[in-house]
VEXFIRO-557973 format. One record per residue (C-alpha): y, z, x; residue in three letters. Coordinates in nm, 3 decimals, padded with zeros to 5 digits. Layout:
! VEXFIRO-557973
py:Y | pz:Z | px:X | res:ALA
...
! end
This chain:
! VEXFIRO-557973
py:-01.090 | pz:01.470 | px:04.601 | res:MET
py:-00.838 | pz:01.347 | px:04.333 | res:LYS
py:-00.468 | pz:01.430 | px:04.321 | res:PRO
py:-00.408 | pz:01.740 | px:04.145 | res:SER
py:-00.018 | pz:01.656 | px:04.141 | res:PHE
py:00.232 | pz:01.392 | px:04.183 | res:ILE
py:00.609 | pz:01.414 | px:04.277 | res:VAL
py:00.722 | pz:01.116 | px:04.084 | res:ILE
py:01.091 | pz:01.135 | px:04.195 | res:GLY
py:01.355 | pz:01.060 | px:04.203 | res:GLY
py:01.451 | pz:00.854 | px:04.501 | res:VAL
py:01.690 | pz:01.042 | px:04.753 | res:LYS
py:01.649 | pz:01.380 | px:04.563 | res:CYS
py:01.442 | pz:01.557 | px:04.805 | res:ALA
py:01.081 | pz:01.460 | px:04.726 | res:SER
py:01.009 | pz:01.416 | px:05.067 | res:SER
py:01.101 | pz:01.767 | px:05.170 | res:SER
py:00.911 | pz:01.935 | px:04.890 | res:LEU
py:00.600 | pz:01.720 | px:04.971 | res:TYR
py:00.635 | pz:01.832 | px:05.329 | res:ARG
py:00.690 | pz:02.211 | px:05.209 | res:TYR
py:00.406 | pz:02.206 | px:04.958 | res:LEU
py:00.169 | pz:02.069 | px:05.236 | res:ASN
py:00.257 | pz:02.403 | px:05.436 | res:TYR
py:00.079 | pz:02.601 | px:05.173 | res:HIS
py:-00.314 | pz:02.672 | px:05.316 | res:PRO
py:-00.451 | pz:02.549 | px:04.964 | res:GLN
py:-00.293 | pz:02.218 | px:04.982 | res:VAL
py:-00.425 | pz:01.910 | px:05.162 | res:LEU
py:-00.224 | pz:01.598 | px:05.261 | res:PRO
py:-00.280 | pz:01.246 | px:05.136 | res:CYS
py:-00.300 | pz:00.996 | px:05.409 | res:LYS
py:00.069 | pz:00.861 | px:05.306 | res:THR
py:00.335 | pz:01.060 | px:05.154 | res:LYS
py:00.417 | pz:00.734 | px:04.893 | res:GLU
py:00.095 | pz:00.528 | px:04.816 | res:PRO
py:00.291 | pz:00.387 | px:04.527 | res:ARG
py:-00.019 | pz:00.313 | px:04.340 | res:TYR
py:00.143 | pz:00.369 | px:03.986 | res:PHE
py:00.408 | pz:00.133 | px:04.099 | res:ASN
py:00.223 | pz:-00.146 | px:03.917 | res:SER
py:00.222 | pz:-00.129 | px:03.528 | res:ARG
py:-00.070 | pz:-00.408 | px:03.534 | res:ASN
py:-00.378 | pz:-00.177 | px:03.403 | res:PRO
py:-00.615 | pz:-00.438 | px:03.565 | res:LEU
py:-00.452 | pz:-00.424 | px:03.901 | res:ARG
py:-00.452 | pz:-00.031 | px:03.838 | res:LEU
py:-00.824 | pz:-00.037 | px:03.803 | res:LEU
py:-00.887 | pz:-00.277 | px:04.085 | res:TRP
py:-00.696 | pz:-00.043 | px:04.321 | res:LYS
py:-00.828 | pz:00.268 | px:04.199 | res:TYR
py:-01.063 | pz:00.324 | px:04.468 | res:LYS
py:-00.864 | pz:00.238 | px:04.756 | res:SER
py:-00.607 | pz:00.488 | px:04.596 | res:TYR
py:-00.845 | pz:00.788 | px:04.558 | res:ILE
py:-00.978 | pz:00.684 | px:04.933 | res:ASP
py:-00.650 | pz:00.845 | px:05.067 | res:LEU
py:-00.717 | pz:01.169 | px:04.958 | res:PHE
py:-00.910 | pz:01.405 | px:05.151 | res:PRO
py:-01.289 | pz:01.419 | px:05.184 | res:ASN
py:-01.408 | pz:01.785 | px:05.177 | res:LEU
py:-01.680 | pz:01.716 | px:05.374 | res:ASN
py:-01.487 | pz:01.550 | px:05.648 | res:ASN
py:-01.354 | pz:01.908 | px:05.790 | res:GLY
py:-01.005 | pz:01.790 | px:05.857 | res:GLU
py:-00.734 | pz:01.611 | px:05.615 | res:ALA
py:-00.479 | pz:01.406 | px:05.796 | res:ILE
py:-00.169 | pz:01.261 | px:05.683 | res:GLY
py:00.003 | pz:00.965 | px:05.888 | res:ASN
py:00.391 | pz:00.969 | px:05.762 | res:TRP
py:00.741 | pz:00.869 | px:05.855 | res:LEU
py:01.008 | pz:01.096 | px:05.957 | res:ASP
py:01.373 | pz:01.016 | px:06.016 | res:LEU
py:01.457 | pz:01.143 | px:06.366 | res:GLY
py:01.813 | pz:01.263 | px:06.481 | res:GLU
py:01.884 | pz:00.922 | px:06.618 | res:ASP
py:01.870 | pz:00.767 | px:06.226 | res:ALA
py:01.533 | pz:00.601 | px:06.269 | res:LYS
py:01.194 | pz:00.623 | px:06.119 | res:MET
py:00.933 | pz:00.751 | px:06.335 | res:HIS
py:00.553 | pz:00.799 | px:06.309 | res:PRO
py:00.463 | pz:01.152 | px:06.224 | res:SER
py:00.082 | pz:01.275 | px:06.202 | res:VAL
py:00.009 | pz:01.598 | px:05.989 | res:PHE
py:-00.326 | pz:01.763 | px:06.010 | res:SER
py:-00.526 | pz:02.031 | px:05.839 | res:LYS
py:-00.832 | pz:02.185 | px:05.894 | res:LYS
py:-01.079 | pz:02.221 | px:05.580 | res:ILE
py:-01.251 | pz:02.557 | px:05.575 | res:GLU
py:-01.597 | pz:02.553 | px:05.381 | res:LYS
py:-01.579 | pz:02.720 | px:05.042 | res:GLY
py:-01.205 | pz:02.758 | px:05.034 | res:LYS
py:-01.016 | pz:02.641 | px:04.706 | res:LYS
py:-00.809 | pz:02.317 | px:04.762 | res:TYR
py:-00.600 | pz:02.086 | px:04.583 | res:ILE
py:-00.397 | pz:01.753 | px:04.689 | res:THR
py:-00.134 | pz:01.535 | px:04.593 | res:GLY
py:00.114 | pz:01.260 | px:04.644 | res:GLU
py:00.490 | pz:01.175 | px:04.614 | res:ALA
py:00.620 | pz:00.845 | px:04.548 | res:THR
py:00.994 | pz:00.864 | px:04.495 | res:ALA
py:01.004 | pz:00.597 | px:04.239 | res:ASN
py:00.727 | pz:00.641 | px:04.024 | res:THR
py:00.950 | pz:00.767 | px:03.746 | res:HIS
py:01.132 | pz:00.453 | px:03.727 | res:THR
py:00.863 | pz:00.202 | px:03.793 | res:LEU
py:00.502 | pz:00.357 | px:03.635 | res:ALA
py:00.413 | pz:00.371 | px:03.278 | res:ASN
py:00.344 | pz:00.717 | px:03.192 | res:PRO
py:00.067 | pz:00.623 | px:02.984 | res:LYS
py:-00.130 | pz:00.424 | px:03.242 | res:LEU
py:-00.050 | pz:00.746 | px:03.465 | res:VAL
py:-00.225 | pz:00.962 | px:03.205 | res:LYS
py:-00.512 | pz:00.699 | px:03.118 | res:MET
py:-00.632 | pz:00.709 | px:03.501 | res:ILE
py:-00.526 | pz:01.058 | px:03.593 | res:LEU
py:-00.543 | pz:01.288 | px:03.241 | res:PRO
py:-00.526 | pz:01.630 | px:03.400 | res:ASN
py:-00.286 | pz:01.575 | px:03.684 | res:VAL
py:00.048 | pz:01.774 | px:03.711 | res:LYS
py:00.410 | pz:01.575 | px:03.748 | res:LEU
py:00.677 | pz:01.738 | px:03.913 | res:ILE
py:01.029 | pz:01.555 | px:03.902 | res:LEU
py:01.327 | pz:01.635 | px:04.081 | res:LEU
py:01.663 | pz:01.532 | px:03.938 | res:LEU
py:02.009 | pz:01.508 | px:04.154 | res:ARG
py:02.339 | pz:01.472 | px:04.043 | res:ASN
py:02.329 | pz:01.120 | px:04.012 | res:PRO
py:02.669 | pz:01.001 | px:04.168 | res:THR
py:02.550 | pz:01.230 | px:04.473 | res:GLU
py:02.215 | pz:01.060 | px:04.448 | res:ARG
py:02.398 | pz:00.704 | px:04.443 | res:PHE
py:02.580 | pz:00.758 | px:04.734 | res:ILE
py:02.276 | pz:00.914 | px:04.940 | res:SER
py:02.041 | pz:00.602 | px:04.792 | res:HIS
py:02.349 | pz:00.361 | px:04.947 | res:TYR
py:02.371 | pz:00.533 | px:05.294 | res:ASN
py:01.998 | pz:00.500 | px:05.305 | res:MET
py:02.002 | pz:00.135 | px:05.278 | res:PHE
py:02.326 | pz:00.104 | px:05.508 | res:GLN
py:02.078 | pz:00.240 | px:05.761 | res:ARG
py:01.814 | pz:00.004 | px:05.658 | res:PHE
py:02.023 | pz:-00.277 | px:05.733 | res:HIS
py:02.148 | pz:-00.113 | px:06.060 | res:SER
py:01.788 | pz:-00.119 | px:06.186 | res:GLU
py:01.776 | pz:-00.492 | px:06.119 | res:GLY
py:01.608 | pz:-00.514 | px:05.776 | res:ARG
py:01.675 | pz:-00.794 | px:05.562 | res:LYS
py:01.840 | pz:-00.758 | px:05.228 | res:GLY
py:02.014 | pz:-00.431 | px:05.288 | res:TYR
py:02.377 | pz:-00.512 | px:05.359 | res:ASP
py:02.531 | pz:-00.372 | px:05.037 | res:LEU
py:02.899 | pz:-00.404 | px:05.190 | res:GLY
py:03.203 | pz:-00.218 | px:05.129 | res:ASP
py:03.096 | pz:00.099 | px:04.913 | res:LEU
py:03.383 | pz:00.054 | px:04.637 | res:ASP
py:03.298 | pz:-00.338 | px:04.593 | res:GLU
py:02.943 | pz:-00.240 | px:04.557 | res:PHE
py:02.964 | pz:00.027 | px:04.294 | res:VAL
py:03.200 | pz:-00.206 | px:04.112 | res:ASN
py:02.912 | pz:-00.478 | px:04.102 | res:ARG
py:02.646 | pz:-00.223 | px:04.018 | res:GLU
py:02.853 | pz:-00.094 | px:03.720 | res:ILE
py:02.896 | pz:-00.463 | px:03.615 | res:ALA
py:02.544 | pz:-00.576 | px:03.646 | res:ALA
py:02.406 | pz:-00.268 | px:03.451 | res:TYR
py:02.672 | pz:-00.287 | px:03.156 | res:GLN
py:02.568 | pz:-00.662 | px:03.128 | res:SER
py:02.192 | pz:-00.589 | px:03.109 | res:GLY
py:02.132 | pz:-00.769 | px:03.473 | res:GLN
py:01.910 | pz:-00.588 | px:03.729 | res:GLN
py:02.071 | pz:-00.341 | px:03.978 | res:THR
py:01.987 | pz:-00.207 | px:04.329 | res:ARG
py:02.070 | pz:00.154 | px:04.298 | res:ILE
py:02.267 | pz:00.280 | px:04.003 | res:ILE
py:02.004 | pz:00.254 | px:03.706 | res:SER
py:01.786 | pz:00.520 | px:03.905 | res:GLN
py:02.030 | pz:00.773 | px:03.809 | res:GLY
py:02.000 | pz:00.692 | px:03.434 | res:MET
py:01.729 | pz:00.959 | px:03.408 | res:TYR
py:01.710 | pz:00.944 | px:03.022 | res:MET
py:01.599 | pz:00.597 | px:03.047 | res:ASN
py:01.258 | pz:00.726 | px:03.132 | res:GLU
py:01.283 | pz:01.072 | px:03.069 | res:LEU
py:01.152 | pz:01.116 | px:02.752 | res:PRO
py:00.888 | pz:00.904 | px:02.775 | res:ASP
py:00.729 | pz:01.095 | px:03.053 | res:TRP
py:00.801 | pz:01.432 | px:02.873 | res:LYS
py:00.653 | pz:01.293 | px:02.549 | res:LYS
py:00.340 | pz:01.187 | px:02.743 | res:THR
py:00.263 | pz:01.472 | px:02.977 | res:PHE
py:00.415 | pz:01.763 | px:02.795 | res:GLY
py:00.364 | pz:02.089 | px:02.980 | res:GLU
py:00.212 | pz:01.870 | px:03.265 | res:ASN
py:00.538 | pz:01.781 | px:03.371 | res:LEU
py:00.798 | pz:01.997 | px:03.551 | res:LYS
py:01.163 | pz:01.933 | px:03.612 | res:ILE
py:01.361 | pz:02.075 | px:03.924 | res:TYR
py:01.717 | pz:02.014 | px:04.022 | res:LYS
py:01.736 | pz:01.932 | px:04.387 | res:THR
py:01.977 | pz:02.218 | px:04.470 | res:ASN
py:01.673 | pz:02.465 | px:04.358 | res:ALA
py:01.521 | pz:02.429 | px:04.704 | res:PHE
py:01.851 | pz:02.529 | px:04.878 | res:VAL
py:01.936 | pz:02.866 | px:04.990 | res:GLY
py:01.843 | pz:03.202 | px:04.859 | res:SER
py:01.656 | pz:03.078 | px:04.544 | res:ILE
py:01.443 | pz:02.818 | px:04.711 | res:ALA
py:01.146 | pz:03.023 | px:04.809 | res:ASN
py:01.160 | pz:03.141 | px:04.444 | res:ASN
py:01.134 | pz:02.787 | px:04.318 | res:THR
py:00.835 | pz:02.693 | px:04.558 | res:MET
py:00.664 | pz:02.984 | px:04.404 | res:ASN
py:00.730 | pz:02.860 | px:04.077 | res:ASP
py:00.581 | pz:02.543 | px:04.155 | res:ILE
py:00.278 | pz:02.744 | px:04.321 | res:CYS
py:00.211 | pz:02.907 | px:03.983 | res:SER
py:00.246 | pz:02.581 | px:03.790 | res:TYR
py:-00.008 | pz:02.433 | px:04.022 | res:LEU
py:-00.265 | pz:02.728 | px:04.014 | res:ALA
py:-00.177 | pz:02.805 | px:04.363 | res:LEU
py:-00.171 | pz:03.134 | px:04.542 | res:ASP
py:00.193 | pz:03.284 | px:04.597 | res:ALA
py:00.309 | pz:03.188 | px:04.939 | res:TYR
py:00.594 | pz:03.264 | px:05.207 | res:ASP
py:00.779 | pz:02.919 | px:05.249 | res:PHE
py:01.083 | pz:03.054 | px:05.420 | res:SER
py:00.976 | pz:02.946 | px:05.774 | res:PRO
py:01.011 | pz:02.581 | px:05.679 | res:VAL
py:01.256 | pz:02.592 | px:05.406 | res:LEU
py:01.606 | pz:02.427 | px:05.501 | res:GLY
py:01.441 | pz:02.152 | px:05.697 | res:THR
py:01.527 | pz:01.822 | px:05.525 | res:LYS
py:01.314 | pz:01.526 | px:05.557 | res:PHE
py:01.406 | pz:01.164 | px:05.509 | res:ASN
py:01.793 | pz:01.269 | px:05.507 | res:SER
py:02.083 | pz:01.133 | px:05.711 | res:THR
py:02.253 | pz:01.464 | px:05.689 | res:GLY
py:02.559 | pz:01.309 | px:05.621 | res:LYS
py:02.850 | pz:01.512 | px:05.438 | res:LYS
py:02.967 | pz:01.336 | px:05.118 | res:ILE
py:03.349 | pz:01.361 | px:05.100 | res:VAL
py:03.465 | pz:01.331 | px:04.727 | res:TYR
py:03.685 | pz:01.019 | px:04.663 | res:THR
py:03.772 | pz:00.790 | px:04.371 | res:SER
py:03.443 | pz:00.619 | px:04.403 | res:VAL
py:03.284 | pz:00.942 | px:04.323 | res:HIS
py:03.495 | pz:00.959 | px:04.044 | res:GLU
py:03.432 | pz:00.626 | px:03.918 | res:LYS
py:03.059 | pz:00.691 | px:03.891 | res:LEU
py:03.109 | pz:01.021 | px:03.753 | res:ASP
py:03.278 | pz:00.850 | px:03.469 | res:ALA
py:02.984 | pz:00.605 | px:03.440 | res:PHE
py:02.705 | pz:00.845 | px:03.441 | res:TYR
py:02.913 | pz:01.119 | px:03.213 | res:ALA
py:02.729 | pz:01.027 | px:02.868 | res:PRO
py:02.388 | pz:01.055 | px:03.053 | res:GLN
py:02.472 | pz:01.382 | px:03.210 | res:LEU
py:02.581 | pz:01.503 | px:02.834 | res:LEU
py:02.244 | pz:01.408 | px:02.709 | res:ARG
py:02.060 | pz:01.568 | px:02.983 | res:LEU
py:02.262 | pz:01.872 | px:02.930 | res:LYS
py:02.225 | pz:01.902 | px:02.544 | res:GLU
py:01.845 | pz:01.778 | px:02.556 | res:GLU
py:01.697 | pz:01.946 | px:02.845 | res:TYR
py:01.944 | pz:02.195 | px:02.968 | res:GLY
py:02.001 | pz:02.033 | px:03.275 | res:ILE
py:02.329 | pz:02.055 | px:03.446 | res:GLU
py:02.469 | pz:01.945 | px:03.778 | res:PHE
py:02.709 | pz:02.070 | px:04.013 | res:VAL
py:02.863 | pz:01.867 | px:04.316 | res:GLN
py:02.614 | pz:01.881 | px:04.627 | res:GLU
py:02.758 | pz:01.801 | px:04.981 | res:GLN
py:02.477 | pz:01.653 | px:05.194 | res:THR
py:02.319 | pz:01.310 | px:05.192 | res:SER
! end
């Protein structure tokens, strides 16, 4: 099978949760890995070279079973292997897809369109200040696990460094991924109606099941009751975010970006309270 959909991001915007929710639908089969990162390369020759390996990650309808080997964040705040399998019934209609959270910032939309011309994209956007803090918390967790290069230091000092780096045109670690309008117009121009945008908080509370079935309609899937799994968060630290002067600084930085999102796409954000 080839992917019918890709959740293209963003990072810490609930792409892991959405992908898991979708795989509870009886017509959706899992990719072997949640984040293949195939389109993170902008080199067309490399993409063509890796194409077969990428497609091989998706289910073969003749195998009788589709298996995903993923990682889940446990209550101990560490990542643990998790196997998700689904039986394939003969004659039944299925689709498959993947979710790589930084696709929307790293990939070239035109190359995605060239290789998968009919694929449907889903982009999740979150209040960029809340997204920044959640991303920072994730990197701090990586540091506590002993991974190299993730000691970001004090949050306030790190925010100052990120803002200064971005404003001087230097590479940043986190802040640029909340500048959604840097990439969004190109994705929308390239994919048109085959790009759907949802806010992260659309998957919370009483509207969550309606949101999921709106996605089902978009993907030409039958309606389904996702309520038993909705509310479960995957790859989330669950930390409460307390509003501070650091958040105010980030709000001010992102304000022009948020204004453009509202004016051009009708997207507005309210404060979220979980990481």
